[in-house]
C-alpha positions in Angstrom: -13.2 -56.3 20.9 -15.5 -57.4 23.5 -14.4 -59.2 26.2 -17.5 -60.9 27.9 -18.4 -62.9 30.6 -16.7 -65.3 32.8 -18.6 -68.3 33.9 -18.3 -71.0 36.3 -19.6 -74.5 35.1 -20.7 -77.6 37.0 -18.1 -78.6 39.4 -16.1 -81.9 37.8 -15.5 -85.0 39.3 -12.1 -85.3 40.8 -10.1 -88.1 39.0 -7.0 -89.7 40.3 -4.2 -89.6 38.4 -3.4 -91.6 35.2 -2.2 -94.9 35.8 1.3 -95.8 35.0 2.0 -96.2 31.3 3.9 -99.4 30.2 7.4 -98.5 29.0 6.8 -98.6 25.4 3.4 -96.6 25.3 5.0 -94.3 28.1 7.7 -93.5 25.2 5.1 -93.3 22.4 3.1 -90.5 24.5 6.3 -88.8 25.7 7.5 -88.6 21.7 3.7 -87.1 21.2 4.4 -84.3 24.0 7.7 -83.5 22.6 6.3 -83.2 19.0 3.8 -81.0 20.2 6.0 -78.3 21.7 7.1 -75.5 19.3 10.2 -75.2 21.1 11.2 -78.8 19.6 10.1 -78.0 16.3 13.7 -77.6 15.0 15.2 -81.0 16.8 15.7 -84.1 14.4 13.3 -86.8 15.1 16.6 -88.9 16.3 17.1 -86.4 18.9 13.3 -86.5 19.9 13.4 -90.6 20.1 16.3 -90.4 22.3 14.8 -87.5 24.4 11.6 -89.6 24.6 13.7 -92.8 26.0 14.9 -90.9 28.8 11.4 -89.6 29.9 9.3 -91.3 32.6 5.4 -90.9 33.4 4.4 -89.8 36.6 0.9 -89.1 38.3 0.4 -86.0 40.3 -2.5 -85.1 42.6 -4.0 -81.6 42.9 -2.1 -79.7 45.4 0.9 -81.8 45.0 4.3 -80.1 44.9 6.8 -81.4 41.8 9.7 -79.0 43.5 10.1 -76.0 45.9 11.6 -72.6 45.5 15.3 -73.4 46.5 15.4 -76.9 45.8 18.1 -78.7 43.8 15.6 -80.1 41.4 17.2 -83.4 39.6 14.6 -84.1 36.9 13.3 -82.2 34.1 9.4 -82.4 33.5 7.0 -82.1 30.6 2.9 -81.7 31.3 1.3 -84.4 29.3 -2.0 -83.2 31.0 -3.1 -81.0 33.9 -2.4 -77.6 35.1 0.3 -76.4 37.4 0.4 -73.0 39.2 4.1 -71.7 39.6 4.4 -69.9 43.0 7.0 -67.7 44.7 7.3 -66.4 47.9 6.8 -62.8 49.1 7.7 -60.9 52.2 5.6 -62.4 55.3 6.2 -66.0 53.6 3.0 -66.2 51.6 3.3 -67.9 48.4 2.0 -66.3 45.1 0.8 -67.5 41.8 2.9 -65.7 38.9 2.0 -67.9 36.1 -0.1 -71.2 35.2 1.4 -73.7 32.8 -0.6 -76.7 31.1 -0.2 -79.6 28.5 2.6 -79.3 26.4 4.8 -77.0 28.5 8.0 -77.7 30.5 8.7 -77.4 34.0 12.3 -76.8 35.4 13.8 -75.8 31.7 16.3 -73.0 33.5 17.4 -76.1 36.0 18.2 -78.4 33.2 20.3 -76.2 31.1 21.9 -73.8 33.9 21.8 -76.2 37.0 20.7 -73.6 39.0 18.1 -74.2 42.5 14.8 -73.5 41.5 13.5 -70.1 41.6 9.9 -71.2 42.2 7.5 -73.9 43.0 5.4 -76.1 40.9 2.4 -77.1 42.5 -0.5 -79.3 40.7 -3.7 -77.0 40.1 -5.7 -80.1 38.8 -4.7 -84.1 38.8 -2.1 -84.4 36.0 0.5 -86.6 34.6 3.9 -85.5 33.8 7.1 -87.1 32.0 10.3 -86.3 33.7 13.8 -87.2 32.8 17.0 -86.7 35.0 18.9 -83.6 34.4 22.2 -85.6 34.2 21.1 -87.9 31.4 19.5 -84.7 29.6 22.5 -82.8 29.9 24.3 -85.9 28.4 21.7 -85.6 25.3 22.9 -81.6 24.8 26.2 -82.7 23.7 24.8 -85.6 21.1 22.1 -83.2 19.9 22.7 -79.6 20.3 19.2 -78.7 19.2 17.7 -80.0 22.3 20.1 -77.6 24.0 18.8 -75.2 22.0 15.4 -75.7 22.5 15.4 -75.4 26.3 17.5 -72.1 26.0 14.8 -71.1 24.0 12.0 -71.9 26.9 14.5 -70.0 29.3 14.2 -67.1 26.7 10.4 -66.9 26.7 10.4 -67.2 30.7 12.7 -64.2 30.8 10.5 -62.3 28.4 7.4 -62.8 30.2 9.0 -61.9 33.3 9.9 -58.6 31.7 6.5 -58.0 30.2 5.3 -58.4 33.7 7.6 -55.8 35.2 6.3 -53.7 32.4 2.8 -54.0 33.2 3.1 -52.5 36.1 2.9 -49.1 34.9 -0.4 -50.1 33.4 -3.8 -49.8 35.5 -5.1 -52.6 37.4 -7.9 -52.9 34.7 -5.6 -53.3 32.0 -3.2 -55.9 33.8 -6.3 -57.8 34.6 -7.4 -57.5 31.0 -3.7 -58.9 29.8 -3.8 -61.9 32.3 -7.4 -63.1 30.7 -6.0 -62.7 27.2 -3.0 -64.9 28.3 -5.1 -67.5 30.0 -7.6 -67.4 26.9 -4.7 -68.0 24.6 -3.4 -71.1 26.6 -6.3 -72.4 28.2 -9.4 -71.5 26.3 -11.8 -73.3 24.4 -14.1 -71.4 22.0 -17.7 -72.4 21.7 -19.3 -69.9 19.4 -18.7 -66.1 20.6 -17.3 -67.5 24.0 -14.3 -68.6 25.4 -14.3 -71.0 28.1 -11.4 -71.1 31.0 -11.6 -73.6 33.7 -11.3 -71.9 37.1 -8.0 -72.4 37.6 -7.2 -69.4 39.4 -9.0 -67.9 42.8 -9.6 -64.2 42.9 -6.6 -63.7 45.0 -4.7 -65.7 42.7 -5.5 -63.2 39.9 -4.7 -60.1 42.2 -1.1 -61.3 43.0 -0.8 -62.2 39.3 -1.6 -58.4 38.6 -0.1 -57.0 41.6 -3.2 -55.7 43.2 -5.1 -56.1 46.4 -7.8 -58.6 46.5 -10.5 -55.8 47.1 -9.5 -53.8 44.1 -9.5 -56.8 41.9 -13.2 -57.8 43.1 -14.2 -54.1 42.2 -13.1 -54.4 38.5 -14.3 -57.6 38.1 -17.9 -56.0 39.3 -17.4 -53.0 37.3 -16.8 -55.6 34.1 -20.2 -57.4 35.4 -22.0 -54.4 35.3 -20.8 -53.3 31.6 -22.0 -56.9 30.7 -18.7 -58.2 30.0 -18.0 -60.7 32.7 -19.9 -63.5 34.4 -18.7 -65.7 36.7 -20.6 -69.4 36.8 -19.3 -72.2 39.2 -16.2 -73.8 37.8 -15.8 -72.1 34.2 -14.8 -68.7 33.3 -16.3 -67.5 30.1 -14.8 -64.7 28.0 -17.0 -63.3 25.0 -14.1 -61.7 22.9 -15.2 -60.5 19.7 -12.4 -60.0 17.0 -14.0 -56.6 15.5 -11.5 -53.7 15.4 -14.3 -51.7 16.6 -14.5 -53.6 20.1 -11.9 -53.2 22.9 -11.1 -55.0 25.5 -12.1 -54.1 29.5 -8.7 -52.6 30.0 -9.2 -49.8 27.0 -11.0 -46.4 27.4 -14.0 -45.8 25.3 -12.3 -43.5 23.1 -8.9 -45.7 22.3 -8.2 -45.9 18.6 -5.5 -48.4 19.1 -4.6 -51.0 21.7 -1.6 -53.1 22.7 -3.4 -55.8 24.7 -3.2 -59.1 23.3 -6.8 -59.4 22.7 -7.4 -56.2 21.3 -5.9 -56.9 18.0 -8.0 -59.0 15.5 -5.1 -61.2 14.3 -4.4 -61.7 18.2 -7.9 -62.5 19.1 -8.3 -65.3 16.5 -5.6 -67.2 18.2 -6.9 -66.9 21.5 -8.0 -70.4 20.9 
């Protein structure tokens, strides 16, 4: 499979967060978001209707933080639009990105089901709209609709699986880890245009370095190497991947003689699901 260029597009005019929605419209939109989430596919319509009635819309500006690591968070959030960076503090006090979340994904699932302190910080990477519900109200619904509790525990399990995958990836080369990060970003936020998959520039090179556990110098060298190979291009505002699904093509993290690869994007069936 061939990973190609990453580009930047014309800078987008910054938009203010969406204006507050009327109660009825807010419930309809919240219900649409819940229905769009695979985690809630097994929930009954009655459960989703009641859940949506507890949700309240909120506009969030780029850079604003919904909650911080160590906070006792009182609300559970669903992203209706926009992007959020999930941050953790490393020794020295620096905040590093370990995940990017977008439309249809939750924020604070583990807090809602386990009443723990927040393990991370949620910071808007763009202007966004979220729906939130008070955790006590949500927990009352769990007793009435166990499928809701099961759905959120499923989200927590997904987070734990992602964390384990990140740990296992540390045994790979920086190039392999970087290829996996791009594959994950493409799967969540990519837009296919012919042979290209276009990604908004939601992470900086420092963010990429943090996500793969490398220095920024090594990350820049790896990206420069991809550019020389003709599989990476950086334009303003957009990252563009050209990732073909032929089994003979490999991602940037693979050696030229590899016959098989476990990277998400290298598998034909996986690459077809990138967008």
